[in-house]
N, C-alpha and C positions, 0 to 999 in steps of 0.2 A: 663811338661805336667800340673802340678797342676796350675802355673801361667796362661798358657792360660785357663783352665776351669774358674778360677777366674774372670779373664779378661772378658770373654764370660759372665757369672752371672751377672757382674756388667753392663755390655752393655744391656743385656735384661732388667736387673731392670731399668735402667735411661730411656729406652724406655717407660716401664710401666708407670714410675712416669709422664713423658712427657704427656702421653695419658690421663692419669686420670686427669689432669690439665684442660681439656676442659670442657666447660659449655655446660649445656644441650642443651641452644641454638644455638650451633654450630652445633649439630646434627639435628637441625631442618631443616636448611638450604639444598636447594636443588641445588648442585652444576652445575646441568644439566639444570636448569631454571633459566633464566636471570631475574634479579630484577629492570633492566633499560633497557631501548628500545627507540629509537628514535620515537618520535611522529607518523612521517608518518606512521610508520609500525603499530602501534596503529590503525590509521586512516583506514588502509586497513581492518581490521578487523572489525571495525563499519561499513565500508559502506558494507561490505560482510554481515553482519547481518541483515541489514535493509530489504534483499531480501529473506525473510523466508516464505512468504505467494506466491509462485510461480505460474505462470498460469496453468490453467487445474487442480489445487488442489481442495480440499474438500471446500476452502474459494470460490472458483469459481463456484461452485454447489451451496452455499448457497448464491450468489450473483446471483443465477438463470441464468448464462451463458450459462451451459452445465448441463448434465446429466449423471449417470452413469446407464446402465442396465444389469449390472452383479454383483450379490450382493459380488462376491468374491474380485471385486476391489473398491465396496464401494457402497454408496446409497445418496439418498437426505435428508435424515432425519436432523430434527432440534434439536433432544434431546441432547442438550448441556451439556456438562459437565464444568470443570474448563477450562478457556481459557489458548490456547496452548501458545501465545506468552509472554514470561516473561521478559522484556526488561529490568530489573535491571541488569542483566549480562552486556547487552552492554552500560547501563549508567554506570556503574563501570570503565568499558574501556573507556569511555568519560573521566570520572575524572582524569584516570592515563594518558590519552594523554593531558590533560591539566597542570597536574603537571611534565610531561615529556618534555613539550613545555618551560616551566619556567626554569627548569633545565639546559636545553640546550641553553640559553641566550634568551629565546623568551621576548618580553617587555610584560607590563601589557595588551597592545592591541596587539593581535598576531593572524594569522590566525587561529591557533588550539582553541586558545579561544574562537574566533568569531565562528567558526563552532559548539564548546562545545555547545553554546548557541542555538543554530539551533537544534541539535541532541536531548538534554534534550527538547525540546518544541516537536519535532515529535515525538520522543519515549512514552512521558508520554502523548501527545495525544492520540497516538495509543492503549495505554492500558486503558487510564481512559474513552473513548469510549465504550469500551468492557465491562468494569465492573461496574464503577462508581468510588465512594471515593477511593483514593490509601494513601500509605505512601508517602510522598515528602518531606516537611521540616525536617523531622528526620530520613530519608530513606538515605542509602548509607554511613553511619557511622561505619560499621564493629561492632566491639566488643564495640565501646562507646556507641552504643545504639542498642542493641538486639532486641527490641521489640518497634519499631516506632509508633506513632499514626499514625490515618487515615487521612489526609486533606480532606475538604469539595470539592466536584468536582469543584463547583464554584471559590474557592481559587486556585485549579490546574489551571483552564483556566485562571484565571488573571494572574497568573505565567508565562502560556506559552505565552501568548500574550506580557508579558514584556519582556522575554528571546527574542521573536522574534524581538522587537522593538529595544533592544538593540544590538542584532547581527547585523542588519541592521545599526545602528550608527556606531558599530566598524567596519565594511565591509567598510563603507565610508571612513573611517578614513584610512585604510588601502589600499584603491583604490586610493584615491584623495592625500594624504598626507603622503605617505610610507616614513618610516625611512629608507633612501636607507644605512644608514652607518652600520645598523644592519644586518650582513650577517650570523647569527649564524643559527643552524640546527632548533632551536625553533621558529625562525620568518620567515623561507621560508617554504610555505605549499609545500608538496611530495607526490607521491603514491597516488594521487586522481584519481582513474579512472572513476570517474562518468563526470568531468568537466575538466579532465588534468591541475589541478590547476588553473583553471580560477575563481578567485574571484568575478568577475563581473556578471558570471552565477550562482555563489552560492548567490549573494545577490537578484538577481531576483527570486530563489527559496524561499529564505526566506519570501520575501514578497508575493508571490505568495500563499504559507502555510499559511500566516496569513489571506488572504481571505478566504481559506478553513474553518479554525479554526473559523472566524468570522460568515461565511455562516451557520455552524454545530450550531451555536447559535440563529437561526432565531428565537426560540419559546421565546429567553429572550431579545427581544428588549424594553422590557419595563424596563429594571435592570438600573438604572442611576451610579452604578458601572463599570459595563461591557461596556457601550457607545458602543453598538456594531455597530449601524449606523452609528455614528459620525465616529469610527474607520476606518470603511469600507471605508468613504468618505475620509478621512485624506489620505490614502492610494493611492485611485485610482486617486485623485485629485491634488497630488504631486508628478508626476513621476520623477522630478529630486533627491527629496528625497528618493521616494521608488520606484525605477525602477521594472519594473515588467517584464515577458517573453514577448518575441515579436513574436515568432515563435515556431514551434513544434521543431525546431534544439535545443531550449534551454531546453528540458524537463529535469528532473530529471527522468533517467531512468538506468536500469540495462541492459549492453548488453551481450549477449551470444557468444559464439564464440566454436571452436572445441575442447577445454578443459572443458571451463564451460558449458556445453551442455544445451540448451534448453531442457525444461522437456519431451517434446514430442520430439521424432526426429527417424531417420532411425533404430536405435537401438533397439527401443520397438514397430516399426510398427508391427511386427507379434504378439507382447504381448496384446495389449489392443487398437489398432486402430477402430476395431468394438465393443469394449466394453462400448463406450461412444457415445453417440448422443446429439444433440444441443437441449437447451430448448426452449420451445414453448416462455417463457416470452422475450428472447431475438430475437430469429431466426422469430419468427411470427410476432413481430413488424415490423421487417427489410422487411418482404414479404410485409405487410399492406401498408408499405410507398414506395414500389417498390424502396427498397434501395439496392445498388450495394454491399453493406458490406456482403450481404447475400451469392453474388457469391463468394466472397474472403475467407469468414470464414468457409463455410460449403459445404457439399456436396449435390445433390439431394436426395431424399428417393427413393431408388430403385423400390418401389412400384408405384411411379409417373412416374418413366421411363419405367415400364414395361407397364402402361395403356397409353404409348403414346406420354407424355410428353419429352421435351429435356432438356438438361442443361441449356440451355438459357432461359427458362422457370422459371420466379420468383416462380411460383405457385406450381413448383416441390420440394420446399425446405419447409420442414414442420420440426418443433421442439417439443418436447415431454413435457407436463406439468410436472414440477417436483412435482407435488401433485399425479401424477397417481402412483398405487401400482409397487412396482419394479417388481413384477410377471409379471402384464400385460404389462408392458414395455419392459420387458425380452422376452415376448413370441411375441411381434410385431418385434423385432429385431433380432429373432433366425433365419431367414431365409435370409441372406445377399441379394439374388437376388430379395428378395420380403419385403424389410425393410419398415417397415411405417414412420420411422422418418430418419432426416440426418444425418450423422455423421460429424465429424470435415472435415475440407478440406485436405486431405492426401497430395495432392501436396503443399499445402502451409505448414503445419505444421511437417511432416512427411520426406520431402525431404532433408532436411539438419540441422544443428544442432544450427543455429541463425537465423530463419525465421522472427523474429520482437523482439524488446527489451521490457522489462518489465518497462513500464511507471509508476513511483510513485507519482510524482506531474508533471503535464502536462499543456500545454497551453491551449488546448480544455477546460479543466475543469477550468480553470482560466476564459476563454472568459465566459463560461455558468454562472459561479457565478456573475460575473459582470452584465449579462443580468437580470439575479434573483434579484440582488440588486436593480437593476433599476426598475425591475418588482414591487418591494415591496416598492419602493419609498424611498431607503435608501439614494439613490444619483438620481442625474439627468443625463440625456443621453440617448443615443438611443439605447434600449434593443435589438431592431431588428438586428442592425450592430453587435453585439456583439454576439448574438445567431446565425446570419448567420457565423462570424468568426470560433465561436466553430464547427458547423457542418463541415465547410469546412476543418477546422484544423483535425477533426476525419476521415474526407474522405480522404485527402491527406496523412495522415499517412499509408493508405493501397495502396497508389500510384493511388489512381481516380482523374481522370482529373478534376478540380474545377473552372480553370480560363478560360476556354473555349470547347463548346462542343468536345468530345472525344468518346474513346472506352475503355470499361475494357474489360480484356478477362480471361474466365473461362476455364482452364485446367482439363478436367474430361477423364478418360480412355484412354489416349493418343491422346485425340482430342481437340483441341483450339476451344472455341466459343467466338465470338465477340459480344458483347452486347452495342449498343450505350447508351452514358450518357451525358445529359445537364442538368449541375446544376441550372444556372439560369432560363432557359426558360421552363425547363419542372419540373426536380425534386422538386424544391422550389414552382413551383406555385401550388401543390398539396394542397387541404385546411386543412389537417393535418400537414403539415409541414410548409406552409407560417405562419407566426407570427401573432396570433390572438390579438395581443396588450397587455397591459399592465393590465391584468385582470387574472382571474383564469385559463384561456383557455392557455392564453399565458405562464402563469407560467407552466402549466401540459406539453406543449411542449419543453419547456426550459430543464424541469428535465427529461424527456424522453430522449432526444438527449443527453442529459449528461450521462446518464444511458449507453446508446449504446456506447457512446466514453470511458467509463470506461471497455470494453469488456476486459477481460483478463487481467488488471493490477489496480493499486491503491488499493491493500488491499482488505479491506471490504467497500470501499466508496461506492459502488452501494448498498450494503445492507444498509449502514448508511444513505443514501438519503431516501432510500425507509421508514426506520423506521423514519426518520423525517417528511417526506410528505405524503406517501402513493402511490407514483409515481415511477414506474410503478406499477399496480395490480400484486403482487407476487401470483403465483400457491400455492394452498395448499390442502391438502388431505392425504390418506393414505401414500403417498409415502414421506411426508415431516414431518408426525410424529408429535408430541408434542399436540395430540388431534386436529389436523388441525390449529394449531396456529403458526404464526411464532415468535419465542422467541424475547424479547427486550434487552437481554442481554447476557452474559456467567456468570456463577458462577467465583468466584475466584479462581486462581490455587490452588490446594493441598498444597503448600508450606505457603500460608498465615495461613491457617489453623493450619499446624503441627508446624508453628514456632511462630507465634505471636497471639495466639488463642484470648486472652481476648480483644486484639485491632481491631480483624478479627470480633468477635461476636459482639462488640460495634458498627462496622461500618456497619454492616449488619442491626442491629435492627433500628440504627438510619435512615437510608436511605430509609426501607423498612417496618417499622414498626410491624417486624415481625424475628425472628429467622431463617427463613428459607432464605438461599441463592437462590433466586427463579430466573429462567432464564425469567419468564414472569412479573416479577417486573420492573417498569419503574424507571430509574435513573433520577435524576435532572434534567439532559440536556434535555430530553424530555419530561418533566412535564408542 
């Protein structure tokens, strides 16, 4: 018995000694969390993170596409706090995707590295246009630099344009001269649910984004370093080097399905279908242009039907001013059978889980950007042709016949109504639609149609274009808050102030001449 007891004691002692030999770092490791993963899986997360500003969200109300008439669900107020989207988390994943591609055999030029440059450009653009200067050069270094300084917004834009140019060059090499001998995981694109691993479509997207970025710099055309007009011309005039989108089929878009459901769908029909109505800024403009997108995206106001109009009468469609007080808007929508304003089209948006994709970078926008550049004399060409292409592209997104006279069907309350439509012979001949020429009126037409094409897509681009140009006129009042003023920016996310206070203070003071992180202050981009 003694021998057994001694042996047991020694065995336990030995185990204890072995356990104590572990380093503290060994206990830091989470064995249930992988430290390495194929780059294609990281790519999936990045692509998903792009879709943060979904259709019919508060972002779309700030774009004045729709309005909320019930305070439990939201409002139209622009009393902004800190920017909600902090894309540094996604950018960290971009760096991880790039390193994993190299680890798994990717060459210096590989699909993940090329797309990494695009994502950096896309994400930094999305952040900087919201707040201004940002940590960029010293950012994303982890413990090696816990307090990164803020880069000037101009420097950020220069880097964005550089990334996009390099991404285009890298994609050309991968498409035209691929290294067919390298079949490693890090060299072959996978898990791309936007374009099905099609590098040609990614290259078109890269260059289309570059045009958006350059258009956003329209107030900086005199800057000799940016060379806005020259860069725009370089892209448009050299399609062999810089291929662009050629149709809506090449849109960069997030497609919904029965698993990743469209934000409004049959599941929430009973909860909020009557709590939101269309905005006057969007819908009333469609009505004034006799535009069939009104029939497709909205329902007739029941008050108008009660007064004898039919769902085929475009004047039955009425949007609510975003600036109207929420109390007034709510009272006008309280009686569903005598509502003053149009609701969302329930037949389109609540009848299934994938009524339409969320377009982030699209062909229609590209056409309007080129038309605007011609109007501004950055490039030569026929602005009217591109303007018409943009309108046609947006209409075709909704299934409107644009190549020949046809019909638009309006489904309402179990009845289908047929509305004839003739793009070339009727719609386009209206004075407010037909291009007025390369002048201020023509520019306003381009910007108006671009706004309509942005409906429920492209993040904040509708607001950003309004901020840059004043088109269309946004509604303001008690309902929009902020003393009847549309703000110029968001405040920095709270994390900037809490984790990097000194550099945050310096950035605010430098940009706005004050210690106040003011939503009404103008950033470099729009000065």
